[in-house]
PyMOL CGO cylinders between C-alpha atoms (Angstrom):
from pymol import cmd
from pymol.cgo import CYLINDER

trace = [
    CYLINDER, 2.20, -42.61, -24.61, 4.24, -39.57, -23.62, 0.3, 1, 1, 1, 1, 1, 1,
    CYLINDER, 4.24, -39.57, -23.62, 2.37, -37.38, -26.14, 0.3, 1, 1, 1, 1, 1, 1,
    CYLINDER, 2.37, -37.38, -26.14, -1.00, -38.53, -24.72, 0.3, 1, 1, 1, 1, 1, 1,
    CYLINDER, -1.00, -38.53, -24.72, 0.17, -37.61, -21.23, 0.3, 1, 1, 1, 1, 1, 1,
    CYLINDER, 0.17, -37.61, -21.23, 1.10, -34.10, -22.45, 0.3, 1, 1, 1, 1, 1, 1,
    CYLINDER, 1.10, -34.10, -22.45, -2.27, -33.70, -24.19, 0.3, 1, 1, 1, 1, 1, 1,
    CYLINDER, -2.27, -33.70, -24.19, -4.16, -34.84, -21.11, 0.3, 1, 1, 1, 1, 1, 1,
    CYLINDER, -4.16, -34.84, -21.11, -2.38, -32.28, -18.98, 0.3, 1, 1, 1, 1, 1, 1,
    CYLINDER, -2.38, -32.28, -18.98, -3.90, -29.50, -21.06, 0.3, 1, 1, 1, 1, 1, 1,
    CYLINDER, -3.90, -29.50, -21.06, -2.25, -26.35, -22.40, 0.3, 1, 1, 1, 1, 1, 1,
    CYLINDER, -2.25, -26.35, -22.40, 0.96, -25.13, -20.83, 0.3, 1, 1, 1, 1, 1, 1,
    CYLINDER, 0.96, -25.13, -20.83, 0.33, -22.39, -18.28, 0.3, 1, 1, 1, 1, 1, 1,
    CYLINDER, 0.33, -22.39, -18.28, 1.57, -18.94, -19.15, 0.3, 1, 1, 1, 1, 1, 1,
    CYLINDER, 1.57, -18.94, -19.15, 4.42, -17.50, -17.14, 0.3, 1, 1, 1, 1, 1, 1,
    CYLINDER, 4.42, -17.50, -17.14, 6.24, -14.21, -16.74, 0.3, 1, 1, 1, 1, 1, 1,
    CYLINDER, 6.24, -14.21, -16.74, 5.25, -11.41, -19.09, 0.3, 1, 1, 1, 1, 1, 1,
    CYLINDER, 5.25, -11.41, -19.09, 2.83, -13.64, -20.99, 0.3, 1, 1, 1, 1, 1, 1,
    CYLINDER, 2.83, -13.64, -20.99, 0.95, -14.42, -17.79, 0.3, 1, 1, 1, 1, 1, 1,
    CYLINDER, 0.95, -14.42, -17.79, 0.96, -10.77, -16.74, 0.3, 1, 1, 1, 1, 1, 1,
    CYLINDER, 0.96, -10.77, -16.74, -0.47, -9.73, -20.11, 0.3, 1, 1, 1, 1, 1, 1,
    CYLINDER, -0.47, -9.73, -20.11, -3.18, -12.38, -19.84, 0.3, 1, 1, 1, 1, 1, 1,
    CYLINDER, -3.18, -12.38, -19.84, -4.09, -11.23, -16.34, 0.3, 1, 1, 1, 1, 1, 1,
    CYLINDER, -4.09, -11.23, -16.34, -4.27, -7.57, -17.39, 0.3, 1, 1, 1, 1, 1, 1,
    CYLINDER, -4.27, -7.57, -17.39, -6.38, -8.47, -20.42, 0.3, 1, 1, 1, 1, 1, 1,
    CYLINDER, -6.38, -8.47, -20.42, -8.77, -10.50, -18.27, 0.3, 1, 1, 1, 1, 1, 1,
    CYLINDER, -8.77, -10.50, -18.27, -8.99, -7.71, -15.68, 0.3, 1, 1, 1, 1, 1, 1,
    CYLINDER, -8.99, -7.71, -15.68, -9.80, -5.08, -18.30, 0.3, 1, 1, 1, 1, 1, 1,
    CYLINDER, -9.80, -5.08, -18.30, -12.36, -7.35, -19.96, 0.3, 1, 1, 1, 1, 1, 1,
    CYLINDER, -12.36, -7.35, -19.96, -14.14, -7.93, -16.65, 0.3, 1, 1, 1, 1, 1, 1,
    CYLINDER, -14.14, -7.93, -16.65, -14.01, -4.26, -15.75, 0.3, 1, 1, 1, 1, 1, 1,
    CYLINDER, -14.01, -4.26, -15.75, -15.42, -3.24, -19.13, 0.3, 1, 1, 1, 1, 1, 1,
    CYLINDER, -15.42, -3.24, -19.13, -18.16, -5.84, -19.32, 0.3, 1, 1, 1, 1, 1, 1,
    CYLINDER, -18.16, -5.84, -19.32, -19.35, -5.93, -15.72, 0.3, 1, 1, 1, 1, 1, 1,
    CYLINDER, -19.35, -5.93, -15.72, -17.92, -2.95, -13.92, 0.3, 1, 1, 1, 1, 1, 1,
    CYLINDER, -17.92, -2.95, -13.92, -15.66, -2.78, -10.89, 0.3, 1, 1, 1, 1, 1, 1,
    CYLINDER, -15.66, -2.78, -10.89, -18.27, -3.96, -8.40, 0.3, 1, 1, 1, 1, 1, 1,
    CYLINDER, -18.27, -3.96, -8.40, -18.86, -7.24, -10.26, 0.3, 1, 1, 1, 1, 1, 1,
    CYLINDER, -18.86, -7.24, -10.26, -15.21, -7.87, -11.09, 0.3, 1, 1, 1, 1, 1, 1,
    CYLINDER, -15.21, -7.87, -11.09, -13.66, -10.68, -9.02, 0.3, 1, 1, 1, 1, 1, 1,
    CYLINDER, -13.66, -10.68, -9.02, -10.17, -12.01, -8.59, 0.3, 1, 1, 1, 1, 1, 1,
    CYLINDER, -10.17, -12.01, -8.59, -11.56, -15.50, -9.16, 0.3, 1, 1, 1, 1, 1, 1,
    CYLINDER, -11.56, -15.50, -9.16, -13.02, -14.45, -12.50, 0.3, 1, 1, 1, 1, 1, 1,
    CYLINDER, -13.02, -14.45, -12.50, -9.79, -12.81, -13.60, 0.3, 1, 1, 1, 1, 1, 1,
    CYLINDER, -9.79, -12.81, -13.60, -7.75, -15.87, -12.60, 0.3, 1, 1, 1, 1, 1, 1,
    CYLINDER, -7.75, -15.87, -12.60, -10.08, -18.19, -14.49, 0.3, 1, 1, 1, 1, 1, 1,
    CYLINDER, -10.08, -18.19, -14.49, -10.00, -16.09, -17.66, 0.3, 1, 1, 1, 1, 1, 1,
    CYLINDER, -10.00, -16.09, -17.66, -6.22, -15.81, -17.48, 0.3, 1, 1, 1, 1, 1, 1,
    CYLINDER, -6.22, -15.81, -17.48, -5.89, -19.58, -16.90, 0.3, 1, 1, 1, 1, 1, 1,
    CYLINDER, -5.89, -19.58, -16.90, -4.01, -19.21, -13.66, 0.3, 1, 1, 1, 1, 1, 1,
    CYLINDER, -4.01, -19.21, -13.66, -4.71, -19.71, -9.97, 0.3, 1, 1, 1, 1, 1, 1,
    CYLINDER, -4.71, -19.71, -9.97, -6.24, -17.12, -7.68, 0.3, 1, 1, 1, 1, 1, 1,
    CYLINDER, -6.24, -17.12, -7.68, -3.26, -17.51, -5.34, 0.3, 1, 1, 1, 1, 1, 1,
    CYLINDER, -3.26, -17.51, -5.34, -0.97, -16.30, -8.11, 0.3, 1, 1, 1, 1, 1, 1,
    CYLINDER, -0.97, -16.30, -8.11, -2.93, -13.04, -8.25, 0.3, 1, 1, 1, 1, 1, 1,
    CYLINDER, -2.93, -13.04, -8.25, -2.92, -12.49, -4.51, 0.3, 1, 1, 1, 1, 1, 1,
    CYLINDER, -2.92, -12.49, -4.51, 0.83, -13.07, -4.33, 0.3, 1, 1, 1, 1, 1, 1,
    CYLINDER, 0.83, -13.07, -4.33, 1.27, -9.88, -6.35, 0.3, 1, 1, 1, 1, 1, 1,
    CYLINDER, 1.27, -9.88, -6.35, -1.91, -7.83, -5.81, 0.3, 1, 1, 1, 1, 1, 1,
    CYLINDER, -1.91, -7.83, -5.81, -3.51, -7.49, -2.37, 0.3, 1, 1, 1, 1, 1, 1,
    CYLINDER, -3.51, -7.49, -2.37, -6.87, -6.51, -3.87, 0.3, 1, 1, 1, 1, 1, 1,
    CYLINDER, -6.87, -6.51, -3.87, -8.69, -6.15, -7.16, 0.3, 1, 1, 1, 1, 1, 1,
    CYLINDER, -8.69, -6.15, -7.16, -8.24, -2.38, -6.90, 0.3, 1, 1, 1, 1, 1, 1,
    CYLINDER, -8.24, -2.38, -6.90, -4.45, -2.84, -6.91, 0.3, 1, 1, 1, 1, 1, 1,
    CYLINDER, -4.45, -2.84, -6.91, -4.77, -5.13, -9.92, 0.3, 1, 1, 1, 1, 1, 1,
    CYLINDER, -4.77, -5.13, -9.92, -6.92, -2.59, -11.77, 0.3, 1, 1, 1, 1, 1, 1,
    CYLINDER, -6.92, -2.59, -11.77, -4.36, 0.16, -11.16, 0.3, 1, 1, 1, 1, 1, 1,
    CYLINDER, -4.36, 0.16, -11.16, -1.57, -1.95, -12.63, 0.3, 1, 1, 1, 1, 1, 1,
    CYLINDER, -1.57, -1.95, -12.63, -3.70, -3.16, -15.56, 0.3, 1, 1, 1, 1, 1, 1,
    CYLINDER, -3.70, -3.16, -15.56, -4.74, 0.37, -16.50, 0.3, 1, 1, 1, 1, 1, 1,
    CYLINDER, -4.74, 0.37, -16.50, -1.29, 1.79, -15.87, 0.3, 1, 1, 1, 1, 1, 1,
    CYLINDER, -1.29, 1.79, -15.87, 0.36, -0.71, -18.19, 0.3, 1, 1, 1, 1, 1, 1,
    CYLINDER, 0.36, -0.71, -18.19, -2.12, -0.35, -21.06, 0.3, 1, 1, 1, 1, 1, 1,
    CYLINDER, -2.12, -0.35, -21.06, -3.31, 3.27, -21.14, 0.3, 1, 1, 1, 1, 1, 1,
    CYLINDER, -3.31, 3.27, -21.14, -1.84, 5.15, -24.11, 0.3, 1, 1, 1, 1, 1, 1,
    CYLINDER, -1.84, 5.15, -24.11, 1.16, 7.18, -22.95, 0.3, 1, 1, 1, 1, 1, 1,
    CYLINDER, 1.16, 7.18, -22.95, 1.02, 10.99, -22.80, 0.3, 1, 1, 1, 1, 1, 1,
    CYLINDER, 1.02, 10.99, -22.80, 1.61, 12.63, -26.13, 0.3, 1, 1, 1, 1, 1, 1,
    CYLINDER, 1.61, 12.63, -26.13, 3.53, 15.70, -27.27, 0.3, 1, 1, 1, 1, 1, 1,
    CYLINDER, 3.53, 15.70, -27.27, 1.79, 17.52, -30.11, 0.3, 1, 1, 1, 1, 1, 1,
    CYLINDER, 1.79, 17.52, -30.11, 4.30, 18.95, -32.60, 0.3, 1, 1, 1, 1, 1, 1,
    CYLINDER, 4.30, 18.95, -32.60, 4.22, 22.53, -33.84, 0.3, 1, 1, 1, 1, 1, 1,
    CYLINDER, 4.22, 22.53, -33.84, 1.66, 22.47, -36.65, 0.3, 1, 1, 1, 1, 1, 1,
    CYLINDER, 1.66, 22.47, -36.65, 1.61, 26.20, -37.31, 0.3, 1, 1, 1, 1, 1, 1,
    CYLINDER, 1.61, 26.20, -37.31, -1.61, 27.08, -35.48, 0.3, 1, 1, 1, 1, 1, 1,
    CYLINDER, -1.61, 27.08, -35.48, -3.19, 26.50, -32.10, 0.3, 1, 1, 1, 1, 1, 1,
    CYLINDER, -3.19, 26.50, -32.10, -6.36, 25.21, -33.78, 0.3, 1, 1, 1, 1, 1, 1,
    CYLINDER, -6.36, 25.21, -33.78, -4.53, 22.51, -35.74, 0.3, 1, 1, 1, 1, 1, 1,
    CYLINDER, -4.53, 22.51, -35.74, -2.63, 21.41, -32.65, 0.3, 1, 1, 1, 1, 1, 1,
    CYLINDER, -2.63, 21.41, -32.65, -5.73, 21.38, -30.43, 0.3, 1, 1, 1, 1, 1, 1,
    CYLINDER, -5.73, 21.38, -30.43, -7.60, 19.36, -33.06, 0.3, 1, 1, 1, 1, 1, 1,
    CYLINDER, -7.60, 19.36, -33.06, -4.78, 16.78, -33.13, 0.3, 1, 1, 1, 1, 1, 1,
    CYLINDER, -4.78, 16.78, -33.13, -4.83, 16.63, -29.34, 0.3, 1, 1, 1, 1, 1, 1,
    CYLINDER, -4.83, 16.63, -29.34, -8.60, 16.02, -29.36, 0.3, 1, 1, 1, 1, 1, 1,
    CYLINDER, -8.60, 16.02, -29.36, -8.05, 13.20, -31.90, 0.3, 1, 1, 1, 1, 1, 1,
    CYLINDER, -8.05, 13.20, -31.90, -5.55, 11.67, -29.48, 0.3, 1, 1, 1, 1, 1, 1,
    CYLINDER, -5.55, 11.67, -29.48, -8.06, 11.97, -26.62, 0.3, 1, 1, 1, 1, 1, 1,
    CYLINDER, -8.06, 11.97, -26.62, -10.70, 10.27, -28.76, 0.3, 1, 1, 1, 1, 1, 1,
    CYLINDER, -10.70, 10.27, -28.76, -8.37, 7.39, -29.66, 0.3, 1, 1, 1, 1, 1, 1,
    CYLINDER, -8.37, 7.39, -29.66, -7.37, 6.96, -26.01, 0.3, 1, 1, 1, 1, 1, 1,
    CYLINDER, -7.37, 6.96, -26.01, -11.01, 6.90, -24.88, 0.3, 1, 1, 1, 1, 1, 1,
    CYLINDER, -11.01, 6.90, -24.88, -11.89, 4.31, -27.52, 0.3, 1, 1, 1, 1, 1, 1,
    CYLINDER, -11.89, 4.31, -27.52, -8.93, 2.06, -26.67, 0.3, 1, 1, 1, 1, 1, 1,
    CYLINDER, -8.93, 2.06, -26.67, -9.30, -1.11, -24.61, 0.3, 1, 1, 1, 1, 1, 1,
    CYLINDER, -9.30, -1.11, -24.61, -7.88, 0.59, -21.54, 0.3, 1, 1, 1, 1, 1, 1,
    CYLINDER, -7.88, 0.59, -21.54, -10.03, 3.64, -22.23, 0.3, 1, 1, 1, 1, 1, 1,
    CYLINDER, -10.03, 3.64, -22.23, -13.19, 1.52, -22.25, 0.3, 1, 1, 1, 1, 1, 1,
    CYLINDER, -13.19, 1.52, -22.25, -12.17, 0.00, -18.93, 0.3, 1, 1, 1, 1, 1, 1,
    CYLINDER, -12.17, 0.00, -18.93, -11.43, 3.44, -17.51, 0.3, 1, 1, 1, 1, 1, 1,
    CYLINDER, -11.43, 3.44, -17.51, -14.87, 4.67, -18.61, 0.3, 1, 1, 1, 1, 1, 1,
    CYLINDER, -14.87, 4.67, -18.61, -16.49, 1.72, -16.84, 0.3, 1, 1, 1, 1, 1, 1,
    CYLINDER, -16.49, 1.72, -16.84, -14.51, 2.47, -13.70, 0.3, 1, 1, 1, 1, 1, 1,
    CYLINDER, -14.51, 2.47, -13.70, -15.31, 6.18, -13.76, 0.3, 1, 1, 1, 1, 1, 1,
    CYLINDER, -15.31, 6.18, -13.76, -19.02, 5.56, -14.26, 0.3, 1, 1, 1, 1, 1, 1,
    CYLINDER, -19.02, 5.56, -14.26, -19.35, 3.79, -10.90, 0.3, 1, 1, 1, 1, 1, 1,
    CYLINDER, -19.35, 3.79, -10.90, -16.82, 5.66, -8.77, 0.3, 1, 1, 1, 1, 1, 1,
    CYLINDER, -16.82, 5.66, -8.77, -18.27, 6.51, -5.39, 0.3, 1, 1, 1, 1, 1, 1,
    CYLINDER, -18.27, 6.51, -5.39, -16.63, 8.52, -2.61, 0.3, 1, 1, 1, 1, 1, 1,
    CYLINDER, -16.63, 8.52, -2.61, -14.75, 5.52, -1.19, 0.3, 1, 1, 1, 1, 1, 1,
    CYLINDER, -14.75, 5.52, -1.19, -13.37, 4.31, -4.53, 0.3, 1, 1, 1, 1, 1, 1,
    CYLINDER, -13.37, 4.31, -4.53, -12.58, 7.84, -5.65, 0.3, 1, 1, 1, 1, 1, 1,
    CYLINDER, -12.58, 7.84, -5.65, -10.16, 8.19, -2.73, 0.3, 1, 1, 1, 1, 1, 1,
    CYLINDER, -10.16, 8.19, -2.73, -8.31, 5.06, -3.88, 0.3, 1, 1, 1, 1, 1, 1,
    CYLINDER, -8.31, 5.06, -3.88, -8.16, 5.89, -7.59, 0.3, 1, 1, 1, 1, 1, 1,
    CYLINDER, -8.16, 5.89, -7.59, -7.80, 9.67, -7.34, 0.3, 1, 1, 1, 1, 1, 1,
    CYLINDER, -7.80, 9.67, -7.34, -4.00, 9.84, -7.58, 0.3, 1, 1, 1, 1, 1, 1,
    CYLINDER, -4.00, 9.84, -7.58, -3.94, 7.52, -10.58, 0.3, 1, 1, 1, 1, 1, 1,
    CYLINDER, -3.94, 7.52, -10.58, -6.60, 9.51, -12.44, 0.3, 1, 1, 1, 1, 1, 1,
    CYLINDER, -6.60, 9.51, -12.44, -4.83, 12.79, -11.75, 0.3, 1, 1, 1, 1, 1, 1,
    CYLINDER, -4.83, 12.79, -11.75, -1.32, 11.55, -12.61, 0.3, 1, 1, 1, 1, 1, 1,
    CYLINDER, -1.32, 11.55, -12.61, -2.13, 9.39, -15.65, 0.3, 1, 1, 1, 1, 1, 1,
    CYLINDER, -2.13, 9.39, -15.65, -5.15, 11.17, -17.15, 0.3, 1, 1, 1, 1, 1, 1,
    CYLINDER, -5.15, 11.17, -17.15, -5.86, 14.72, -16.02, 0.3, 1, 1, 1, 1, 1, 1,
    CYLINDER, -5.86, 14.72, -16.02, -2.34, 16.05, -15.52, 0.3, 1, 1, 1, 1, 1, 1,
    CYLINDER, -2.34, 16.05, -15.52, -0.88, 14.84, -18.87, 0.3, 1, 1, 1, 1, 1, 1,
    CYLINDER, -0.88, 14.84, -18.87, -3.95, 16.12, -20.74, 0.3, 1, 1, 1, 1, 1, 1,
    CYLINDER, -3.95, 16.12, -20.74, -3.75, 19.50, -19.01, 0.3, 1, 1, 1, 1, 1, 1,
    CYLINDER, -3.75, 19.50, -19.01, -0.02, 19.87, -19.62, 0.3, 1, 1, 1, 1, 1, 1,
    CYLINDER, -0.02, 19.87, -19.62, -0.37, 18.95, -23.31, 0.3, 1, 1, 1, 1, 1, 1,
    CYLINDER, -0.37, 18.95, -23.31, -3.10, 21.57, -23.72, 0.3, 1, 1, 1, 1, 1, 1,
    CYLINDER, -3.10, 21.57, -23.72, -1.07, 24.18, -21.85, 0.3, 1, 1, 1, 1, 1, 1,
    CYLINDER, -1.07, 24.18, -21.85, 1.96, 23.52, -24.04, 0.3, 1, 1, 1, 1, 1, 1,
    CYLINDER, 1.96, 23.52, -24.04, -0.15, 24.20, -27.15, 0.3, 1, 1, 1, 1, 1, 1,
    CYLINDER, -0.15, 24.20, -27.15, -1.58, 27.41, -25.71, 0.3, 1, 1, 1, 1, 1, 1,
    CYLINDER, -1.58, 27.41, -25.71, 1.83, 28.71, -24.67, 0.3, 1, 1, 1, 1, 1, 1,
    CYLINDER, 1.83, 28.71, -24.67, 3.20, 27.98, -28.12, 0.3, 1, 1, 1, 1, 1, 1,
    CYLINDER, 3.20, 27.98, -28.12, 0.22, 29.84, -29.56, 0.3, 1, 1, 1, 1, 1, 1,
    CYLINDER, 0.22, 29.84, -29.56, 1.03, 32.86, -27.39, 0.3, 1, 1, 1, 1, 1, 1,
    CYLINDER, 1.03, 32.86, -27.39, 4.52, 33.01, -28.87, 0.3, 1, 1, 1, 1, 1, 1,
    CYLINDER, 4.52, 33.01, -28.87, 3.09, 32.56, -32.37, 0.3, 1, 1, 1, 1, 1, 1,
    CYLINDER, 3.09, 32.56, -32.37, 0.40, 35.17, -31.91, 0.3, 1, 1, 1, 1, 1, 1,
    CYLINDER, 0.40, 35.17, -31.91, -2.76, 33.12, -32.41, 0.3, 1, 1, 1, 1, 1, 1,
    CYLINDER, -2.76, 33.12, -32.41, -3.41, 32.88, -28.65, 0.3, 1, 1, 1, 1, 1, 1,
    CYLINDER, -3.41, 32.88, -28.65, -4.07, 36.05, -26.64, 0.3, 1, 1, 1, 1, 1, 1,
    CYLINDER, -4.07, 36.05, -26.64, -1.23, 37.09, -24.31, 0.3, 1, 1, 1, 1, 1, 1,
    CYLINDER, -1.23, 37.09, -24.31, -1.98, 35.86, -20.81, 0.3, 1, 1, 1, 1, 1, 1,
    CYLINDER, -1.98, 35.86, -20.81, -4.63, 33.39, -21.97, 0.3, 1, 1, 1, 1, 1, 1,
    CYLINDER, -4.63, 33.39, -21.97, -2.40, 30.33, -21.65, 0.3, 1, 1, 1, 1, 1, 1,
    CYLINDER, -2.40, 30.33, -21.65, -3.30, 29.52, -18.07, 0.3, 1, 1, 1, 1, 1, 1,
    CYLINDER, -3.30, 29.52, -18.07, -3.68, 26.22, -16.29, 0.3, 1, 1, 1, 1, 1, 1,
    CYLINDER, -3.68, 26.22, -16.29, -7.35, 26.97, -15.63, 0.3, 1, 1, 1, 1, 1, 1,
    CYLINDER, -7.35, 26.97, -15.63, -8.06, 27.30, -19.35, 0.3, 1, 1, 1, 1, 1, 1,
    CYLINDER, -8.06, 27.30, -19.35, -5.97, 24.21, -20.08, 0.3, 1, 1, 1, 1, 1, 1,
    CYLINDER, -5.97, 24.21, -20.08, -8.06, 22.21, -17.60, 0.3, 1, 1, 1, 1, 1, 1,
    CYLINDER, -8.06, 22.21, -17.60, -11.34, 22.85, -19.47, 0.3, 1, 1, 1, 1, 1, 1,
    CYLINDER, -11.34, 22.85, -19.47, -11.05, 20.05, -22.06, 0.3, 1, 1, 1, 1, 1, 1,
    CYLINDER, -11.05, 20.05, -22.06, -9.81, 17.40, -19.57, 0.3, 1, 1, 1, 1, 1, 1,
    CYLINDER, -9.81, 17.40, -19.57, -12.58, 18.41, -17.16, 0.3, 1, 1, 1, 1, 1, 1,
    CYLINDER, -12.58, 18.41, -17.16, -15.18, 17.99, -19.89, 0.3, 1, 1, 1, 1, 1, 1,
    CYLINDER, -15.18, 17.99, -19.89, -13.81, 14.55, -20.75, 0.3, 1, 1, 1, 1, 1, 1,
    CYLINDER, -13.81, 14.55, -20.75, -13.92, 13.55, -17.08, 0.3, 1, 1, 1, 1, 1, 1,
    CYLINDER, -13.92, 13.55, -17.08, -17.51, 14.79, -16.84, 0.3, 1, 1, 1, 1, 1, 1,
    CYLINDER, -17.51, 14.79, -16.84, -18.55, 12.72, -19.84, 0.3, 1, 1, 1, 1, 1, 1,
    CYLINDER, -18.55, 12.72, -19.84, -16.81, 9.65, -18.46, 0.3, 1, 1, 1, 1, 1, 1,
    CYLINDER, -16.81, 9.65, -18.46, -18.52, 10.01, -15.10, 0.3, 1, 1, 1, 1, 1, 1,
    CYLINDER, -18.52, 10.01, -15.10, -22.02, 11.14, -16.01, 0.3, 1, 1, 1, 1, 1, 1,
    CYLINDER, -22.02, 11.14, -16.01, -22.43, 10.16, -19.65, 0.3, 1, 1, 1, 1, 1, 1,
    CYLINDER, -22.43, 10.16, -19.65, -21.44, 6.99, -21.49, 0.3, 1, 1, 1, 1, 1, 1,
    CYLINDER, -21.44, 6.99, -21.49, -17.91, 8.35, -21.93, 0.3, 1, 1, 1, 1, 1, 1,
    CYLINDER, -17.91, 8.35, -21.93, -17.74, 8.10, -25.70, 0.3, 1, 1, 1, 1, 1, 1,
    CYLINDER, -17.74, 8.10, -25.70, -17.13, 11.20, -27.78, 0.3, 1, 1, 1, 1, 1, 1,
    CYLINDER, -17.13, 11.20, -27.78, -19.82, 12.03, -30.30, 0.3, 1, 1, 1, 1, 1, 1,
    CYLINDER, -19.82, 12.03, -30.30, -18.73, 12.66, -33.90, 0.3, 1, 1, 1, 1, 1, 1,
    CYLINDER, -18.73, 12.66, -33.90, -17.72, 16.26, -34.10, 0.3, 1, 1, 1, 1, 1, 1,
    CYLINDER, -17.72, 16.26, -34.10, -17.13, 16.61, -30.35, 0.3, 1, 1, 1, 1, 1, 1,
    CYLINDER, -17.13, 16.61, -30.35, -13.45, 17.46, -30.76, 0.3, 1, 1, 1, 1, 1, 1,
    CYLINDER, -13.45, 17.46, -30.76, -14.08, 20.11, -33.39, 0.3, 1, 1, 1, 1, 1, 1,
    CYLINDER, -14.08, 20.11, -33.39, -16.89, 21.66, -31.33, 0.3, 1, 1, 1, 1, 1, 1,
    CYLINDER, -16.89, 21.66, -31.33, -14.71, 21.63, -28.21, 0.3, 1, 1, 1, 1, 1, 1,
    CYLINDER, -14.71, 21.63, -28.21, -11.95, 23.48, -30.05, 0.3, 1, 1, 1, 1, 1, 1,
    CYLINDER, -11.95, 23.48, -30.05, -14.04, 25.93, -32.08, 0.3, 1, 1, 1, 1, 1, 1,
    CYLINDER, -14.04, 25.93, -32.08, -16.88, 26.66, -29.66, 0.3, 1, 1, 1, 1, 1, 1,
    CYLINDER, -16.88, 26.66, -29.66, -15.15, 26.45, -26.28, 0.3, 1, 1, 1, 1, 1, 1,
    CYLINDER, -15.15, 26.45, -26.28, -11.35, 26.64, -26.30, 0.3, 1, 1, 1, 1, 1, 1,
    CYLINDER, -11.35, 26.64, -26.30, -10.58, 29.08, -29.13, 0.3, 1, 1, 1, 1, 1, 1,
    CYLINDER, -10.58, 29.08, -29.13, -13.19, 31.69, -28.09, 0.3, 1, 1, 1, 1, 1, 1,
    CYLINDER, -13.19, 31.69, -28.09, -11.51, 31.78, -24.67, 0.3, 1, 1, 1, 1, 1, 1,
    CYLINDER, -11.51, 31.78, -24.67, -7.98, 32.32, -25.99, 0.3, 1, 1, 1, 1, 1, 1,
    CYLINDER, -7.98, 32.32, -25.99, -8.04, 33.94, -29.41, 0.3, 1, 1, 1, 1, 1, 1,
    CYLINDER, -8.04, 33.94, -29.41, -6.65, 37.49, -29.74, 0.3, 1, 1, 1, 1, 1, 1,
    CYLINDER, -6.65, 37.49, -29.74, -9.24, 40.21, -29.22, 0.3, 1, 1, 1, 1, 1, 1,
    CYLINDER, -9.24, 40.21, -29.22, -8.83, 41.61, -32.73, 0.3, 1, 1, 1, 1, 1, 1,
    CYLINDER, -8.83, 41.61, -32.73, -9.87, 38.27, -34.31, 0.3, 1, 1, 1, 1, 1, 1,
    CYLINDER, -9.87, 38.27, -34.31, -13.44, 37.32, -34.99, 0.3, 1, 1, 1, 1, 1, 1,
]
cmd.load_cgo(trace, "trace")
């Protein structure tokens, strides 16, 4: 009789970290499949098998929930090791960018970026700068500065403006294109855009 009562009550509700993970997963799924405008707190609560009130106790709005969900699941910034050449290091960095873009959080970020308007951009700007653009720019700048010391990057070419080119292109593709990187995009970005801007003048 006791077992029947347990079965009738349904599955045990998640709590703590398990519930948080379920909520973040549901939020990212809704963001990816339907976009930010169609995402609802009710839908996230239902998919996570919890009550809407539980969400509002922690997040005042779906925008706050999205920030936490993305922040907890985006791949962390990466440090590219010294591989002996700026090209090899830039190629590895572009591989990291590609993997991040193709990740679950990356897909959700692409969906968010595709429909950002002026009002939403003001809310998400700091997050995008701090968690996406700034780490990508600093990683690129580190590679270029190391290349200057090594000699395969032109003296004075390791500037923040140059380092912002690849992140800016990724942001452009996320906003105006479908966000995915075509096969060969990373190699083309390195060989046709970045290296021609920074290689020593005596190299062809």
